[in-house]
PyMOL Python script that loads the backbone (N, CA, C, O; Angstrom):
from pymol import cmd

cmd.read_pdbstr("""\
ATOM      1  N   ALA A   1      11.812  53.920 -41.887  1.00  0.00           N
ATOM      2  CA  ALA A   1      10.367  54.035 -41.992  1.00  0.00           C
ATOM      3  C   ALA A   1       9.707  53.195 -40.907  1.00  0.00           C
ATOM      4  O   ALA A   1      10.288  52.223 -40.424  1.00  0.00           O
ATOM      5  N   GLY A   2       8.503  53.572 -40.530  1.00  0.00           N
ATOM      6  CA  GLY A   2       7.755  52.804 -39.534  1.00  0.00           C
ATOM      7  C   GLY A   2       7.926  53.356 -38.128  1.00  0.00           C
ATOM      8  O   GLY A   2       8.538  54.405 -37.924  1.00  0.00           O
ATOM      9  N   ILE A   3       7.392  52.656 -37.198  1.00  0.00           N
ATOM     10  CA  ILE A   3       7.426  53.078 -35.798  1.00  0.00           C
ATOM     11  C   ILE A   3       8.753  52.687 -35.177  1.00  0.00           C
ATOM     12  O   ILE A   3       9.235  51.568 -35.351  1.00  0.00           O
ATOM     13  N   THR A   4       9.333  53.624 -34.452  1.00  0.00           N
ATOM     14  CA  THR A   4      10.572  53.330 -33.732  1.00  0.00           C
ATOM     15  C   THR A   4      10.368  53.665 -32.257  1.00  0.00           C
ATOM     16  O   THR A   4       9.590  54.556 -31.916  1.00  0.00           O
ATOM     17  N   GLY A   5      11.058  52.959 -31.405  1.00  0.00           N
ATOM     18  CA  GLY A   5      11.000  53.244 -29.976  1.00  0.00           C
ATOM     19  C   GLY A   5       9.698  52.841 -29.301  1.00  0.00           C
ATOM     20  O   GLY A   5       9.381  53.347 -28.224  1.00  0.00           O
ATOM     21  N   LEU A   6       8.938  51.940 -29.913  1.00  0.00           N
ATOM     22  CA  LEU A   6       7.681  51.496 -29.322  1.00  0.00           C
ATOM     23  C   LEU A   6       7.975  50.660 -28.083  1.00  0.00           C
ATOM     24  O   LEU A   6       8.775  49.725 -28.126  1.00  0.00           O
ATOM     25  N   ARG A   7       7.321  51.008 -26.982  1.00  0.00           N
ATOM     26  CA  ARG A   7       7.503  50.259 -25.739  1.00  0.00           C
ATOM     27  C   ARG A   7       6.137  49.825 -25.234  1.00  0.00           C
ATOM     28  O   ARG A   7       5.161  50.568 -25.340  1.00  0.00           O
ATOM     29  N   ARG A   8       6.075  48.657 -24.703  1.00  0.00           N
ATOM     30  CA  ARG A   8       4.814  48.088 -24.233  1.00  0.00           C
ATOM     31  C   ARG A   8       4.871  47.926 -22.719  1.00  0.00           C
ATOM     32  O   ARG A   8       5.875  47.475 -22.168  1.00  0.00           O
ATOM     33  N   ALA A   9       3.787  48.296 -22.060  1.00  0.00           N
ATOM     34  CA  ALA A   9       3.707  48.111 -20.612  1.00  0.00           C
ATOM     35  C   ALA A   9       3.525  46.630 -20.296  1.00  0.00           C
ATOM     36  O   ALA A   9       2.885  45.895 -21.048  1.00  0.00           O
ATOM     37  N   GLU A  10       4.086  46.214 -19.196  1.00  0.00           N
ATOM     38  CA  GLU A  10       3.969  44.825 -18.769  1.00  0.00           C
ATOM     39  C   GLU A  10       2.507  44.490 -18.464  1.00  0.00           C
ATOM     40  O   GLU A  10       1.772  45.311 -17.916  1.00  0.00           O
ATOM     41  N   SER A  11       2.109  43.300 -18.821  1.00  0.00           N
ATOM     42  CA  SER A  11       0.742  42.838 -18.570  1.00  0.00           C
ATOM     43  C   SER A  11       0.680  42.124 -17.224  1.00  0.00           C
ATOM     44  O   SER A  11       1.642  41.478 -16.810  1.00  0.00           O
ATOM     45  N   LEU A  12      -0.452  42.245 -16.550  1.00  0.00           N
ATOM     46  CA  LEU A  12      -0.622  41.572 -15.265  1.00  0.00           C
ATOM     47  C   LEU A  12      -1.069  40.123 -15.419  1.00  0.00           C
ATOM     48  O   LEU A  12      -0.998  39.353 -14.461  1.00  0.00           O
ATOM     49  N   ASN A  13      -1.522  39.746 -16.590  1.00  0.00           N
ATOM     50  CA  ASN A  13      -2.158  38.443 -16.776  1.00  0.00           C
ATOM     51  C   ASN A  13      -1.340  37.262 -16.285  1.00  0.00           C
ATOM     52  O   ASN A  13      -1.911  36.280 -15.813  1.00  0.00           O
ATOM     53  N   ASP A  14      -0.013  37.330 -16.382  1.00  0.00           N
ATOM     54  CA  ASP A  14       0.784  36.179 -15.968  1.00  0.00           C
ATOM     55  C   ASP A  14       1.610  36.452 -14.715  1.00  0.00           C
ATOM     56  O   ASP A  14       2.521  35.689 -14.393  1.00  0.00           O
ATOM     57  N   ASP A  15       1.298  37.527 -14.013  1.00  0.00           N
ATOM     58  CA  ASP A  15       1.992  37.839 -12.770  1.00  0.00           C
ATOM     59  C   ASP A  15       1.443  36.931 -11.667  1.00  0.00           C
ATOM     60  O   ASP A  15       0.231  36.905 -11.454  1.00  0.00           O
ATOM     61  N   PRO A  16       2.295  36.188 -10.963  1.00  0.00           N
ATOM     62  CA  PRO A  16       1.823  35.258  -9.932  1.00  0.00           C
ATOM     63  C   PRO A  16       0.975  35.924  -8.844  1.00  0.00           C
ATOM     64  O   PRO A  16       0.017  35.318  -8.362  1.00  0.00           O
ATOM     65  N   ILE A  17       1.300  37.134  -8.456  1.00  0.00           N
ATOM     66  CA  ILE A  17       0.520  37.834  -7.431  1.00  0.00           C
ATOM     67  C   ILE A  17      -0.879  38.140  -7.957  1.00  0.00           C
ATOM     68  O   ILE A  17      -1.864  37.979  -7.235  1.00  0.00           O
ATOM     69  N   PHE A  18      -0.970  38.579  -9.210  1.00  0.00           N
ATOM     70  CA  PHE A  18      -2.268  38.864  -9.825  1.00  0.00           C
ATOM     71  C   PHE A  18      -3.105  37.590  -9.927  1.00  0.00           C
ATOM     72  O   PHE A  18      -4.293  37.597  -9.601  1.00  0.00           O
ATOM     73  N   ILE A  19      -2.493  36.509 -10.374  1.00  0.00           N
ATOM     74  CA  ILE A  19      -3.199  35.236 -10.515  1.00  0.00           C
ATOM     75  C   ILE A  19      -3.726  34.768  -9.162  1.00  0.00           C
ATOM     76  O   ILE A  19      -4.870  34.323  -9.062  1.00  0.00           O
ATOM     77  N   GLU A  20      -2.898  34.867  -8.120  1.00  0.00           N
ATOM     78  CA  GLU A  20      -3.329  34.457  -6.781  1.00  0.00           C
ATOM     79  C   GLU A  20      -4.476  35.336  -6.278  1.00  0.00           C
ATOM     80  O   GLU A  20      -5.416  34.841  -5.656  1.00  0.00           O
ATOM     81  N   ALA A  21      -4.394  36.634  -6.547  1.00  0.00           N
ATOM     82  CA  ALA A  21      -5.449  37.550  -6.108  1.00  0.00           C
ATOM     83  C   ALA A  21      -6.776  37.221  -6.789  1.00  0.00           C
ATOM     84  O   ALA A  21      -7.812  37.172  -6.126  1.00  0.00           O
ATOM     85  N   ILE A  22      -6.759  36.999  -8.089  1.00  0.00           N
ATOM     86  CA  ILE A  22      -7.982  36.654  -8.817  1.00  0.00           C
ATOM     87  C   ILE A  22      -8.536  35.313  -8.326  1.00  0.00           C
ATOM     88  O   ILE A  22      -9.748  35.156  -8.178  1.00  0.00           O
ATOM     89  N   ALA A  23      -7.646  34.352  -8.074  1.00  0.00           N
ATOM     90  CA  ALA A  23      -8.084  33.048  -7.569  1.00  0.00           C
ATOM     91  C   ALA A  23      -8.740  33.196  -6.200  1.00  0.00           C
ATOM     92  O   ALA A  23      -9.752  32.550  -5.929  1.00  0.00           O
ATOM     93  N   ASN A  24      -8.179  34.034  -5.339  1.00  0.00           N
ATOM     94  CA  ASN A  24      -8.760  34.253  -4.010  1.00  0.00           C
ATOM     95  C   ASN A  24     -10.124  34.927  -4.099  1.00  0.00           C
ATOM     96  O   ASN A  24     -11.040  34.578  -3.354  1.00  0.00           O
ATOM     97  N   ILE A  25     -10.260  35.882  -4.997  1.00  0.00           N
ATOM     98  CA  ILE A  25     -11.555  36.550  -5.187  1.00  0.00           C
ATOM     99  C   ILE A  25     -12.599  35.534  -5.645  1.00  0.00           C
ATOM    100  O   ILE A  25     -13.716  35.513  -5.128  1.00  0.00           O
ATOM    101  N   ALA A  26     -12.240  34.698  -6.607  1.00  0.00           N
ATOM    102  CA  ALA A  26     -13.173  33.684  -7.113  1.00  0.00           C
ATOM    103  C   ALA A  26     -13.528  32.681  -6.019  1.00  0.00           C
ATOM    104  O   ALA A  26     -14.697  32.330  -5.856  1.00  0.00           O
ATOM    105  N   LYS A  27     -12.523  32.215  -5.266  1.00  0.00           N
ATOM    106  CA  LYS A  27     -12.765  31.251  -4.189  1.00  0.00           C
ATOM    107  C   LYS A  27     -13.687  31.837  -3.125  1.00  0.00           C
ATOM    108  O   LYS A  27     -14.642  31.187  -2.698  1.00  0.00           O
ATOM    109  N   ASP A  28     -13.400  33.063  -2.699  1.00  0.00           N
ATOM    110  CA  ASP A  28     -14.227  33.711  -1.679  1.00  0.00           C
ATOM    111  C   ASP A  28     -15.667  33.873  -2.153  1.00  0.00           C
ATOM    112  O   ASP A  28     -16.608  33.684  -1.383  1.00  0.00           O
ATOM    113  N   HIS A  29     -15.828  34.225  -3.425  1.00  0.00           N
ATOM    114  CA  HIS A  29     -17.182  34.377  -3.968  1.00  0.00           C
ATOM    115  C   HIS A  29     -17.914  33.038  -3.971  1.00  0.00           C
ATOM    116  O   HIS A  29     -19.076  32.966  -3.569  1.00  0.00           O
ATOM    117  N   LEU A  30     -17.248  31.988  -4.418  1.00  0.00           N
ATOM    118  CA  LEU A  30     -17.886  30.672  -4.456  1.00  0.00           C
ATOM    119  C   LEU A  30     -18.246  30.187  -3.056  1.00  0.00           C
ATOM    120  O   LEU A  30     -19.311  29.603  -2.858  1.00  0.00           O
ATOM    121  N   LEU A  31     -17.370  30.424  -2.089  1.00  0.00           N
ATOM    122  CA  LEU A  31     -17.635  30.001  -0.712  1.00  0.00           C
ATOM    123  C   LEU A  31     -18.731  30.828  -0.047  1.00  0.00           C
ATOM    124  O   LEU A  31     -19.344  30.376   0.921  1.00  0.00           O
ATOM    125  N   SER A  32     -18.984  32.029  -0.553  1.00  0.00           N
ATOM    126  CA  SER A  32     -20.004  32.894   0.046  1.00  0.00           C
ATOM    127  C   SER A  32     -21.413  32.345  -0.169  1.00  0.00           C
ATOM    128  O   SER A  32     -22.328  32.661   0.592  1.00  0.00           O
ATOM    129  N   GLY A  33     -21.585  31.522  -1.206  1.00  0.00           N
ATOM    130  CA  GLY A  33     -22.904  30.981  -1.507  1.00  0.00           C
ATOM    131  C   GLY A  33     -23.834  31.977  -2.177  1.00  0.00           C
ATOM    132  O   GLY A  33     -25.004  31.674  -2.410  1.00  0.00           O
ATOM    133  N   LYS A  34     -23.330  33.156  -2.486  1.00  0.00           N
ATOM    134  CA  LYS A  34     -24.151  34.173  -3.138  1.00  0.00           C
ATOM    135  C   LYS A  34     -24.016  34.046  -4.650  1.00  0.00           C
ATOM    136  O   LYS A  34     -22.939  33.747  -5.166  1.00  0.00           O
ATOM    137  N   VAL A  35     -25.118  34.275  -5.349  1.00  0.00           N
ATOM    138  CA  VAL A  35     -25.106  34.193  -6.807  1.00  0.00           C
ATOM    139  C   VAL A  35     -24.345  35.368  -7.403  1.00  0.00           C
ATOM    140  O   VAL A  35     -23.623  35.218  -8.388  1.00  0.00           O
ATOM    141  N   MET A  36     -24.514  36.547  -6.793  1.00  0.00           N
ATOM    142  CA  MET A  36     -23.869  37.754  -7.318  1.00  0.00           C
ATOM    143  C   MET A  36     -23.577  38.705  -6.171  1.00  0.00           C
ATOM    144  O   MET A  36     -24.135  38.574  -5.081  1.00  0.00           O
ATOM    145  N   SER A  37     -22.706  39.649  -6.424  1.00  0.00           N
ATOM    146  CA  SER A  37     -22.397  40.644  -5.401  1.00  0.00           C
ATOM    147  C   SER A  37     -23.528  41.663  -5.318  1.00  0.00           C
ATOM    148  O   SER A  37     -24.322  41.801  -6.248  1.00  0.00           O
ATOM    149  N   THR A  38     -23.591  42.366  -4.210  1.00  0.00           N
ATOM    150  CA  THR A  38     -24.627  43.387  -4.047  1.00  0.00           C
ATOM    151  C   THR A  38     -24.415  44.538  -5.020  1.00  0.00           C
ATOM    152  O   THR A  38     -25.363  45.255  -5.342  1.00  0.00           O
ATOM    153  N   GLN A  39     -23.193  44.724  -5.491  1.00  0.00           N
ATOM    154  CA  GLN A  39     -22.918  45.817  -6.429  1.00  0.00           C
ATOM    155  C   GLN A  39     -23.595  45.602  -7.775  1.00  0.00           C
ATOM    156  O   GLN A  39     -23.941  46.569  -8.455  1.00  0.00           O
ATOM    157  N   LEU A  40     -23.787  44.349  -8.167  1.00  0.00           N
ATOM    158  CA  LEU A  40     -24.416  44.087  -9.466  1.00  0.00           C
ATOM    159  C   LEU A  40     -25.857  44.576  -9.490  1.00  0.00           C
ATOM    160  O   LEU A  40     -26.400  44.860 -10.558  1.00  0.00           O
ATOM    161  N   LYS A  41     -26.477  44.674  -8.322  1.00  0.00           N
ATOM    162  CA  LYS A  41     -27.863  45.142  -8.247  1.00  0.00           C
ATOM    163  C   LYS A  41     -27.981  46.644  -8.491  1.00  0.00           C
ATOM    164  O   LYS A  41     -29.067  47.147  -8.780  1.00  0.00           O
ATOM    165  N   LEU A  42     -26.865  47.357  -8.375  1.00  0.00           N
ATOM    166  CA  LEU A  42     -26.888  48.809  -8.530  1.00  0.00           C
ATOM    167  C   LEU A  42     -27.033  49.200  -9.994  1.00  0.00           C
ATOM    168  O   LEU A  42     -26.497  48.540 -10.884  1.00  0.00           O
ATOM    169  N   ARG A  43     -27.751  50.259 -10.222  1.00  0.00           N
ATOM    170  CA  ARG A  43     -27.934  50.804 -11.568  1.00  0.00           C
ATOM    171  C   ARG A  43     -26.797  51.785 -11.853  1.00  0.00           C
ATOM    172  O   ARG A  43     -26.393  52.544 -10.972  1.00  0.00           O
ATOM    173  N   CYS A  44     -26.291  51.770 -13.065  1.00  0.00           N
ATOM    174  CA  CYS A  44     -25.272  52.748 -13.452  1.00  0.00           C
ATOM    175  C   CYS A  44     -25.881  54.152 -13.372  1.00  0.00           C
ATOM    176  O   CYS A  44     -27.078  54.318 -13.605  1.00  0.00           O
ATOM    177  N   PRO A  45     -25.075  55.155 -13.048  1.00  0.00           N
ATOM    178  CA  PRO A  45     -25.612  56.519 -12.987  1.00  0.00           C
ATOM    179  C   PRO A  45     -26.298  56.907 -14.299  1.00  0.00           C
ATOM    180  O   PRO A  45     -25.729  56.747 -15.379  1.00  0.00           O
ATOM    181  N   LYS A  46     -27.502  57.407 -14.194  1.00  0.00           N
ATOM    182  CA  LYS A  46     -28.306  57.892 -15.319  1.00  0.00           C
ATOM    183  C   LYS A  46     -28.731  56.797 -16.299  1.00  0.00           C
ATOM    184  O   LYS A  46     -29.210  57.105 -17.390  1.00  0.00           O
ATOM    185  N   CYS A  47     -28.564  55.536 -15.930  1.00  0.00           N
ATOM    186  CA  CYS A  47     -28.975  54.436 -16.817  1.00  0.00           C
ATOM    187  C   CYS A  47     -30.444  54.117 -16.578  1.00  0.00           C
ATOM    188  O   CYS A  47     -30.873  53.943 -15.437  1.00  0.00           O
ATOM    189  N   ASN A  48     -31.200  54.042 -17.647  1.00  0.00           N
ATOM    190  CA  ASN A  48     -32.608  53.660 -17.530  1.00  0.00           C
ATOM    191  C   ASN A  48     -32.972  52.584 -18.556  1.00  0.00           C
ATOM    192  O   ASN A  48     -34.128  52.469 -18.963  1.00  0.00           O
ATOM    193  N   LYS A  49     -31.987  51.811 -18.961  1.00  0.00           N
ATOM    194  CA  LYS A  49     -32.215  50.765 -19.956  1.00  0.00           C
ATOM    195  C   LYS A  49     -32.882  49.552 -19.306  1.00  0.00           C
ATOM    196  O   LYS A  49     -32.416  49.042 -18.287  1.00  0.00           O
ATOM    197  N   ASP A  50     -33.961  49.111 -19.902  1.00  0.00           N
ATOM    198  CA  ASP A  50     -34.672  47.943 -19.384  1.00  0.00           C
ATOM    199  C   ASP A  50     -33.830  46.676 -19.481  1.00  0.00           C
ATOM    200  O   ASP A  50     -33.946  45.789 -18.635  1.00  0.00           O
ATOM    201  N   VAL A  51     -32.991  46.585 -20.500  1.00  0.00           N
ATOM    202  CA  VAL A  51     -32.186  45.381 -20.687  1.00  0.00           C
ATOM    203  C   VAL A  51     -31.233  45.184 -19.508  1.00  0.00           C
ATOM    204  O   VAL A  51     -30.953  44.048 -19.125  1.00  0.00           O
ATOM    205  N   CYS A  52     -30.745  46.251 -18.945  1.00  0.00           N
ATOM    206  CA  CYS A  52     -29.856  46.143 -17.786  1.00  0.00           C
ATOM    207  C   CYS A  52     -30.614  45.578 -16.591  1.00  0.00           C
ATOM    208  O   CYS A  52     -30.107  44.705 -15.887  1.00  0.00           O
ATOM    209  N   GLN A  53     -31.818  46.072 -16.363  1.00  0.00           N
ATOM    210  CA  GLN A  53     -32.624  45.572 -15.244  1.00  0.00           C
ATOM    211  C   GLN A  53     -32.992  44.117 -15.459  1.00  0.00           C
ATOM    212  O   GLN A  53     -32.987  43.335 -14.509  1.00  0.00           O
ATOM    213  N   ARG A  54     -33.307  43.740 -16.674  1.00  0.00           N
ATOM    214  CA  ARG A  54     -33.638  42.336 -16.953  1.00  0.00           C
ATOM    215  C   ARG A  54     -32.441  41.436 -16.667  1.00  0.00           C
ATOM    216  O   ARG A  54     -32.610  40.334 -16.144  1.00  0.00           O
ATOM    217  N   ALA A  55     -31.238  41.890 -17.002  1.00  0.00           N
ATOM    218  CA  ALA A  55     -30.034  41.101 -16.725  1.00  0.00           C
ATOM    219  C   ALA A  55     -29.833  40.947 -15.220  1.00  0.00           C
ATOM    220  O   ALA A  55     -29.518  39.858 -14.742  1.00  0.00           O
ATOM    221  N   ARG A  56     -30.016  42.039 -14.472  1.00  0.00           N
ATOM    222  CA  ARG A  56     -29.874  41.960 -13.012  1.00  0.00           C
ATOM    223  C   ARG A  56     -30.916  41.010 -12.425  1.00  0.00           C
ATOM    224  O   ARG A  56     -30.600  40.199 -11.555  1.00  0.00           O
ATOM    225  N   ASP A  57     -32.150  41.111 -12.898  1.00  0.00           N
ATOM    226  CA  ASP A  57     -33.211  40.222 -12.416  1.00  0.00           C
ATOM    227  C   ASP A  57     -32.870  38.759 -12.711  1.00  0.00           C
ATOM    228  O   ASP A  57     -33.091  37.884 -11.874  1.00  0.00           O
ATOM    229  N   PHE A  58     -32.335  38.502 -13.898  1.00  0.00           N
ATOM    230  CA  PHE A  58     -31.966  37.138 -14.278  1.00  0.00           C
ATOM    231  C   PHE A  58     -30.938  36.575 -13.306  1.00  0.00           C
ATOM    232  O   PHE A  58     -31.124  35.484 -12.769  1.00  0.00           O
ATOM    233  N   PHE A  59     -29.855  37.313 -13.078  1.00  0.00           N
ATOM    234  CA  PHE A  59     -28.796  36.816 -12.205  1.00  0.00           C
ATOM    235  C   PHE A  59     -29.257  36.692 -10.760  1.00  0.00           C
ATOM    236  O   PHE A  59     -28.856  35.766 -10.055  1.00  0.00           O
ATOM    237  N   GLU A  60     -30.091  37.613 -10.321  1.00  0.00           N
ATOM    238  CA  GLU A  60     -30.555  37.587  -8.937  1.00  0.00           C
ATOM    239  C   GLU A  60     -31.413  36.353  -8.651  1.00  0.00           C
ATOM    240  O   GLU A  60     -31.459  35.881  -7.516  1.00  0.00           O
ATOM    241  N   ASN A  61     -32.084  35.837  -9.662  1.00  0.00           N
ATOM    242  CA  ASN A  61     -32.975  34.697  -9.474  1.00  0.00           C
ATOM    243  C   ASN A  61     -32.326  33.344  -9.762  1.00  0.00           C
ATOM    244  O   ASN A  61     -33.017  32.326  -9.808  1.00  0.00           O
ATOM    245  N   GLN A  62     -31.017  33.323  -9.954  1.00  0.00           N
ATOM    246  CA  GLN A  62     -30.321  32.060 -10.195  1.00  0.00           C
ATOM    247  C   GLN A  62     -30.063  31.344  -8.870  1.00  0.00           C
ATOM    248  O   GLN A  62     -29.974  31.978  -7.818  1.00  0.00           O
ATOM    249  N   ILE A  63     -29.947  30.040  -8.933  1.00  0.00           N
ATOM    250  CA  ILE A  63     -29.671  29.228  -7.750  1.00  0.00           C
ATOM    251  C   ILE A  63     -28.342  28.522  -7.961  1.00  0.00           C
ATOM    252  O   ILE A  63     -28.075  27.963  -9.025  1.00  0.00           O
ATOM    253  N   ILE A  64     -27.523  28.561  -6.932  1.00  0.00           N
ATOM    254  CA  ILE A  64     -26.214  27.888  -7.027  1.00  0.00           C
ATOM    255  C   ILE A  64     -26.397  26.417  -6.732  1.00  0.00           C
ATOM    256  O   ILE A  64     -25.428  25.657  -6.755  1.00  0.00           O
TER     257      ILE A  64
END
""", "prot")
cmd.dss("prot")
cmd.show_as("cartoon", "prot")
cmd.util.cbc("prot")
cmd.orient("prot")
């Protein structure tokens, strides 16, 4: 009875290459001096929610 033959895909969370890549992305972002990426300013396709725009406005006006 029960599940047999269950297999789980390996997680990237503890892969050294993944960890180094995420660390490099974070470091590069911090060194850029920018509060957020230009992509965060983009609206999702067909999204017209005011809460999304308020969140973008909030982050855009932050100072590092």
